[in-house]
C-alpha positions in Angstrom: -27.7 -34.3 -20.5 -30.0 -37.0 -20.8 -27.0 -38.7 -22.6 -24.1 -36.9 -20.2 -25.3 -38.3 -17.0 -25.5 -42.4 -17.8 -21.9 -41.5 -19.5 -20.3 -39.7 -16.2 -22.5 -42.6 -13.5 -20.1 -44.9 -15.8 -16.6 -43.3 -15.6 -17.7 -43.1 -12.0 -18.3 -46.3 -11.1 -15.1 -46.9 -13.7 -12.6 -44.7 -11.5 -14.4 -46.0 -7.8 -13.3 -49.9 -9.4 -9.7 -48.8 -10.9 -9.4 -47.3 -7.1 -11.0 -50.4 -5.4 -8.6 -52.6 -7.4 -5.2 -50.4 -6.4 -6.3 -50.5 -3.1 -6.6 -54.5 -3.2 -3.1 -54.6 -4.8 -4.9 -56.5 -7.8 -2.7 -53.2 -9.3 0.5 -54.6 -9.0 2.1 -56.4 -11.4 5.3 -57.9 -9.4 2.5 -59.5 -6.8 0.5 -60.7 -9.9 3.3 -62.3 -11.5 4.2 -63.5 -8.2 1.2 -65.1 -7.6 0.6 -66.6 -11.5 3.9 -68.4 -10.4 2.9 -70.1 -7.0 0.0 -71.3 -8.6 1.5 -73.0 -11.1 3.4 -75.0 -8.4 0.1 -75.7 -6.1 -1.5 -77.1 -9.4 1.2 -79.2 -10.7 1.7 -80.5 -7.1 -2.2 -81.8 -7.2 -1.3 -83.8 -10.6 -1.6 -86.9 -10.1 -4.3 -87.4 -7.8 -3.4 -89.6 -5.1 -6.1 -92.3 -5.5 -4.2 -94.5 -2.8 -7.1 -92.1 -0.5 -10.1 -92.7 -2.6 -11.5 -95.0 -0.2 -11.5 -92.4 3.2 -12.5 -89.5 1.0 -15.6 -91.4 0.0 -16.7 -92.6 3.3 -16.1 -89.1 4.0 -18.2 -87.7 1.8 -21.0 -89.7 2.3 -21.1 -87.7 5.8 -20.9 -84.5 4.3 -23.7 -85.8 2.3 -25.8 -86.8 5.2 -24.9 -83.1 7.2 -26.4 -81.1 3.9 -29.8 -83.5 3.3 -29.9 -83.5 7.2 -29.3 -79.3 7.4 -31.9 -78.7 4.6 -34.7 -80.9 6.0 -34.5 -79.2 9.3 -33.4 -75.8 7.8 -36.7 -75.8 4.9 -39.0 -77.7 7.9 -38.4 -74.2 9.9 -38.2 -72.0 7.5 -41.8 -72.5 5.5 -44.1 -71.4 8.4 -41.4 -68.1 9.3 -41.8 -67.3 5.6 -45.6 -67.4 5.7 -44.8 -65.4 8.7 -42.5 -63.3 7.1 -45.0 -62.2 4.2 -47.0 -59.3 3.8 -49.9 -60.2 1.9 -50.7 -62.9 5.1 -50.0 -60.7 8.1 -49.1 -57.0 8.3 -45.9 -55.6 9.6 -46.2 -56.1 13.2 -45.8 -59.9 12.5 -43.5 -59.4 9.1 -41.4 -57.2 10.5 -39.6 -58.8 13.3 -40.2 -62.3 11.9 -38.0 -60.5 8.6 -35.5 -59.2 11.5 -34.7 -62.4 12.2 -34.6 -64.3 9.2 -31.7 -61.2 8.3 -29.5 -61.7 11.3 -29.2 -65.6 11.2 -28.6 -65.3 7.5 -25.6 -62.7 7.9 -24.0 -64.8 9.9 -22.3 -67.5 7.5 -22.3 -71.3 7.5 -19.1 -72.2 9.2 -19.5 -69.7 12.1 -22.8 -71.4 12.9 -20.4 -74.5 13.1 -18.3 -73.1 15.1 -21.3 -72.2 17.4 -22.4 -75.6 17.1 -19.4 -77.2 17.9 -18.9 -75.3 20.8 -23.1 -76.2 21.9 -22.4 -80.5 20.8 -19.3 -80.9 20.6 -17.2 -81.6 17.4 -18.0 -84.4 14.7 -21.3 -84.4 12.5 -23.8 -83.2 14.5 -22.6 -79.6 15.0 -22.2 -79.8 10.9 -26.1 -80.6 10.3 -27.0 -78.0 13.0 -25.6 -75.4 11.3 -26.2 -75.8 7.7 -29.5 -76.1 9.4 -29.1 -72.8 10.6 -28.1 -70.9 7.5 -30.7 -72.4 6.3 -33.3 -71.3 7.8 -31.6 -67.9 7.1 -31.6 -67.8 3.5 -34.9 -70.6 2.4 -37.0 -68.2 4.6 -36.6 -65.0 3.0 -36.4 -67.0 -0.7 -40.1 -68.4 0.4 -41.3 -65.3 1.6 -40.3 -63.5 -1.4 -42.1 -66.0 -3.6 -45.7 -65.8 -1.4 -45.3 -62.7 -1.6 -45.2 -62.6 -5.8 -48.6 -64.6 -5.5 -51.6 -63.2 -8.5 -53.4 -61.0 -5.8 -56.0 -62.1 -6.9 -56.2 -65.4 -6.3 -55.5 -64.4 -2.7 -59.1 -62.1 -3.0 -61.0 -65.2 -5.0 -59.7 -67.2 -1.1 -60.5 -64.6 0.9 -64.2 -64.3 -0.8 -65.3 -67.9 0.8 -64.4 -66.9 4.1 -60.9 -68.3 4.7 -59.0 -67.2 7.6 -54.8 -66.7 7.3 -54.1 -70.9 7.9 -56.7 -71.7 5.0 -55.0 -68.7 2.9 -51.5 -69.9 3.4 -52.5 -73.8 3.0 -55.0 -73.1 -0.2 -54.1 -70.8 -1.7 -50.2 -69.5 -1.5 -48.4 -73.1 -0.7 -50.6 -74.5 -4.0 -49.7 -71.4 -6.0 -45.4 -71.1 -5.0 -44.8 -74.9 -5.0 -43.2 -75.0 -8.5 -41.0 -72.5 -7.0 -40.7 -73.2 -3.7 -39.0 -76.9 -4.7 -36.8 -74.8 -6.6 -35.6 -72.6 -4.2 -35.2 -76.4 -1.9 -33.6 -78.3 -4.4 -31.0 -74.9 -5.8 -30.3 -75.0 -1.5 -29.3 -78.8 -1.4 -27.3 -78.4 -4.0 -25.4 -75.4 -2.0 -25.8 -77.4 1.3 -23.2 -80.4 -0.2 -20.9 -77.4 -1.3 -20.7 -76.4 2.4 -21.1 -79.4 4.3 -17.9 -80.2 2.7 -15.9 -77.7 4.4 -17.5 -77.8 7.7 -14.8 -80.6 8.7 -12.1 -77.0 8.7 -13.5 -76.3 12.5 -14.7 -79.8 13.7 -18.0 -80.3 12.4 -17.6 -83.6 10.3 -17.6 -84.5 6.2 -14.5 -84.3 3.9 -13.3 -81.1 4.9 -11.8 -82.4 8.0 -9.6 -84.3 5.7 -9.5 -82.0 2.8 -7.7 -79.2 6.1 -5.4 -81.8 7.0 -3.9 -82.6 3.7 -3.4 -78.6 3.0 -1.7 -78.7 6.5 0.3 -82.1 5.1 1.2 -80.2 2.1 -0.2 -83.2 0.3 -2.1 -81.7 -2.2 -2.0 -85.0 -4.6 -4.6 -86.3 -1.8 -6.5 -82.9 -1.7 -6.9 -82.9 -5.3 -8.4 -86.2 -4.9 -10.8 -84.8 -2.3 -11.5 -81.9 -4.9 -12.7 -84.9 -7.5 -14.7 -86.8 -6.0 -16.7 -83.8 -4.4 -16.9 -82.8 -7.7 -18.6 -86.0 -9.1 -21.1 -85.8 -6.6 -21.7 -82.1 -6.9 -22.6 -82.5 -11.0 -24.4 -86.0 -10.2 -26.5 -83.7 -7.3 -27.3 -80.7 -10.1 -28.3 -83.7 -12.9 -30.4 -85.2 -10.0 -32.2 -82.1 -9.4 -32.4 -81.2 -12.9 -34.6 -84.4 -13.2 -36.6 -84.1 -10.2 -38.0 -80.3 -11.2 -39.0 -81.8 -14.4 -41.0 -84.3 -12.7 -43.1 -81.4 -11.3 -42.5 -78.6 -13.2 -43.5 -78.7 -17.0 -41.5 -76.4 -19.0 -43.7 -74.0 -21.4 -44.6 -75.0 -24.7 -43.3 -72.0 -27.1 -45.7 -73.3 -30.2 -49.6 -72.9 -28.6 
């Protein structure tokens, strides 16, 4: 019986997958063939990239980086205290439950929708994009941070509690130092993600390179769109390399031979 149950579970999951694929039309061969042909036409129209728009796209991408940087900084500053309030090893359910609910609510709304909200609030432009990214970052970093904080060794917390520290001192001198590497890693990852998220904020008028991407799509200028995509890719790869270098300065790899 022990071997039958996993097999039945696997067959059940496979059946659900097939049914879902069929429901979504992904088992329709005619649809897939037609889609592949359309993609081939679309990709062919993107080459060669139009370098005439390179300068314009580069300046727009700089604005995108500013949106991502400011949004990440704002979100992190707000997420840190809320993450402490959501940490079960520091506070009881009366504090952690509403804080986690607030973070979940913020996290439920996509970054693009937050962008629309702030376009309505402050008008078109990069300010709306930065605020939208900031609030989205708050929801995600808040959750990631409090999960890291709850992973701190309980013995360390008990040792600090034993010398009479209050919750603020416990957070400052025990939780944060022990979780610093994880916090840094998540913060760098969030910035990388926000560069990508900020690149489409222009779709709703919130500034950045997405404004030009949307315009190129609407005007069927796919060669110019390809230039914008390639420039964004180069910047994203550079940020990924830079974040690995920064992590390497603070997070030392373990010596396997010792």
